[in-house]
N, C-alpha and C positions, 0 to 999 in steps of 0.2 A: 103211489104216484098216480096222477090223473091220466087215464088212457086217452081221454078226449084231447089232451094237449099234444099227443104224439100221433094219434091215428090219422091216416090220410083217407079222404073220401073215396078215391078211386085208385086202386092198386092193380087193376086188371092187366095192365101191360108192364108192370114192374117185376122184373125177375128177382127172385130171392135166392140168397140173402142180399140185401141192399143196404148201403150206408146212407142215412138221411141226416142232413144238417137242417136245423130249424132257425131260419135267418133272424126272426124277431127275438128269439131267446139269445142268440149270439150277439146281436146288436145291443140288447139290454145289458148283458154281461159286460160287454166292452165299455159302454158308457159308464157303468158303475165302477169298473176298474180305473178308468180315467179320473173319475171323481175321487176315488180313494187315494190315488197316487198324487193328486194335487195338480193334474194336468197331463196331457198326452206327451208333452216334451220330456217328462220324467220316466217314461216307459221304454224298455228295450226288450220286447217280448220275444219268446222263442217260437219258431215256425214249425218245429218238428211235430207239433200236435195235429197239424192239418196238411202240411206239405203242398199247399195249393196257392197259386198266385191270386186267385179271386179273394181269398181271405185277407191277404196282404193289402190288396187294393181297397177292401172294405175298411181296414184299419187306417190306411193312409187318408181316406176320406174323412176320418174322425180325428186326424191330426197326428197320428203315430207315424214316425218316419224311420225309427231305428229298429233293427231286428237282429235276432241271434239265430244261428243255424248249427246243425250238427254235421252236415255233409256239404261237399262242394256243389252237388246238385241243388241242394236247398239254397245255397248262397247265390248260385246263378239264377234260379227261379226268383229269388227275392230282388236281385238287381233288375231283372227284366220287368218285374212288377212295379218298380219305382222306388224301392228302398234306398235310403241315402247313406245310412251308416250300418254296416253289416259285419257282425262278429262271426267268425267260424270257430265255435267253441269246442274244438277238438284238436288234439295234437297232430301236427303236420309231419308225416314221415313218407319216405319213398316217393312215388310219382306225384303224390298229393302236394308236395312242395311246389313243383313247377306248375301244376294245375291251378293252385291258388294264385300264384303270381301272374300267370297269364290271364286269369279271370279278372284280377284287380286291374291289370293294364288295359283290358278291353273295355271296362266300364269306368272311365275316368270321372264320370259325374257322381260316382258313389265312393265312399271311403270304406275300405275293407280292413278288418283287424284279425290277425291271427292270435292264437294264445300259445304260450310256451312255458314249460317247467323244467327244461333241460338245456344246459349251455351248448352242448354239441348239436342238439336239434336246432337251436337258434343260430348257431354258426353256419350250418348248412343253409338255412333260410337266408341269412345275410349274404352268403356267397352267391346263391342263385339270384337274389334280388339285384345285386350289383352287376351280374352278367347281363341282365336285360335292362339295366339302367333305371330301376325304380327303387324307392324306399318302402319297405314293408312295415306297416303299422303293427304293433304288437302290444298285447296286454299280458302281463304275467299271470299265469293261472295259479291260484292260491288254494291249497288244501286246507279248508277250514273244518275238517272233521269227517268228510265222507271217505277219504283214503282211496280215491279212485284215480285221480290225477292231481297234479298241483304241487307247489312248493309249500312246505310247512311254515307256519308263522315264525318259528324260531330261526329259520334259514332265509326268510323272505328278504330282509334288508340287504344281506350280502349278495344274494342271487341277483336282486334288482340292480345293484351297483355294477356287478360284473356284466350283466346283459346290456346295460346302458352303454358300455364301452365298445360294443360291437358296431362295426360300420355296416351300412346297408339296411339297418332296421331302426325304427323309432319307437321307443317305449312310451306308451301313452297312459298307463295306469294298470289296474288290476281287475281280474275276473274272479269272482268268489261265489262258487255254487255250493249251497248247503242242502242238497237233496236228502240228506240223512235225517233232517229235522222234520218229523211228521207227528209230533205230539198232538193228541186230540185236544188237550187243554191249552188254550191260547196263552195264558200267562206263563206256563212252563216253557212253551215254545219261544215266546218273546224274550224270556230271560236268557235263553241260550243264544238267540240272535243278537241281543245287546252285547253279550260277552264277546262274540265274534267281531262285531262291529268296532268295539273299543280296541281290540287287538289290531285290526286292519288299519283303523284310522291313526293309531299310534305310529305304526310303521310308515304310513303315508306321510305323516307330519315330519318324521325324522328324515325321510328321503328328500322332501321338499326343502328342508333346512340346509341340505347339502347341495341344493341347486338342481336336483333331478326333477324332470317333468313327470308328474303322477296325477294328472287331472281327472282321469276317468276311473270311477269305481262302479262296476256293474255287478249287482249283488242279488243273490238268492234265486229262488224259483217260486212256484205257486204257493206251497204251504206257508212260506215265510214272508210272502208279499204283504199280508196285512200287518205283520210285525214291524215293517219298515215304512208303512204308508205315510207317516208323519215326518220322515227324515228327508231333508232337502240337500244333503251333501253326497248323494249317490243316485245312480240309476237303478230302477227296479225291473226285474226280469221274470215276470210270471209267464206261463205258457198255457197250461191246461185249462185254467179257469175261464178263458175267453169262450171256450166251447163247453166245458164242464163234463164231468163223468161221475159215475156212481161211487167210485172209490173215495174221493175226497168229500163228496156231498154227504156220504153216509158216515164217514169216520172222523171228519174234522168239522165240528159244528159251525165254527165261524167261517168256513169256506162254503157258505150256503148259496153258491151260484147254481141256478137250475141247470141240469144237464141239457145241452143244446144239440145232442146227437143221439140217434137211436138206430138200431138195426131192424129192418123189416125182415121177418122170418116167417115161415109157414109150417103148420103141423103136417107132417108127412106120414105118421104112423101112430097106431095105438098098440104097441107090442104086448101090453098086458092090461088088465082091468083098471089098474091104478098107475099107468104110466103113458106118456106121450112123447113123441120124438119130433124135434125141430130140425129144419134143414140148415142148421147153424153149427157147424163143427169147428174144430180148432183152426181150420183154414179161413174162417170167417170172423173170428173174434180173438182178441189178444189173450194169450195164456200167461202173460207177464203183467203183474207179479203173480206169484203162487197164491192160490186161494180162490175166492169167489170171482168168477169171470164176468158176471153180469146178472141183472135181474130182469124178469119179465114184468112189464108195466101192467098193473092190475092183478098180477099173480106173484107178488113179491115174495110170498112164503112158499112158492113152489120149490121143491127140493131137487137140485141137480143130482142125477144118479151117476152118469158117466158121459164122457164126450169122446168122439173119435173124429176123424178128419172131416167128415161131412154130416155128422149126426150129433145131436145133443138130446139126451134122454132125461126127462123130468118126471117126478110124481107130483100131482096137484096137492094143494093144501087140503086138509081134512074137510069133507063136506062140499068141496068144489068139484063140479063135473069136469071131465076131460074136454079140452077145447076141440071142436070138430075138425076132422081131416080137411086140409086145405085152407083152414082159417088163418088169418093174419095174427101174428104176435109182434110186439115191439120190445126189443131188449135194449136196456141201457147198459153199455159196457162199463166195466170197472176201470178200464184204462183206455182212453180214447186214442192216445198217441200211436201205439203200435197197431191199434185196430184200423185207424185211418190209412196206414201204410199198406193194408191188405187189399185195398180197393182202387181200381184205376179211375173211377169216377165217384163223386159224391152227389147224391140227389138233394136238391135244395127245395125246401118246403116253406109255405107260409099260409096260415089260416086253413090248414087241412088240404091245401092244394100243392101239387108239384109245380114249381115256378122256373126250374132250370137245372143245370148240371154243372158241377165244377170238376175240372180235371185235376187229379192228384199228380201233378207233373213232376214232383221231386221224389216219388216213391222209389224210383230206380236210382242207382248210385251215380249215374252220369246222364247229363243232357247233351251238352256240346263239349264242355271242358273236362 
């Protein structure tokens, strides 16, 4: 990768490690995603990758108005930033039921959607919604193979009919996340996506023949987004590719969105003749998923030896000298989503200059609600 793309001209006042977003790359990625989707109105992107209202406002300026969230804090942040249709794509249990309903009641200009895969869970939601005099919008969460949450396809029609009979909630369709599909070969991945879609659409058609409302299909994530780009009977829900990271860029060839984020880190030690240490430990870059956590721009072949909380030790590629003590390095993380959550602010850069700072306002679990 080209260091000139990521290096900043003056970092003298920038405390390391620091998370940097490159606005022009993110804008170019977003415009390309909109083109691939066939229009901004077809997108329902996830906000967990950045957790910042500024990114949402950037996307709104380009015509995207629907957003998906993983926490109530993210949903509140999204509503504050102007999002119009907001899915909380996480099961509501305990105090999160009332938190979600109070948030939905407070932002009447936005439509909030819960997801559900358990009748008792939805019964509680319906009871609490009736107590405060609102109707809760719900999408049935469908397990299309990840086996993390959701109703399996063979039980989907029966579950949907039973949930539709509950008072206090309004079923609006289905949420289908296929995060297990990460085949590097596009055709292999698309074949699996098409099989899922045929099954979901078959159930949707059967429900609608019985007079049940099932208008919304919110499908997939980042790796499967290109596989559905030509389908006009569903909403597409990528997240990571707006910012981009090393994991997908390196392992999935058709996900060639340039990484739009990097971590500024500095060399703090030369512990041996053939090793150097960065001030970028496990508290500064995501350790999820297992394996390679990031690459150093311009030193992609540097071998990580070990990492502790505040240190990351590398050996340079053969024949390449150790970077000087105090010198800047730029690391592209393998997974941007949990990396973004480690920083209270994001430094925003353009043309090698720092242009501003974004608050990662939803990195905590609670804002007001």
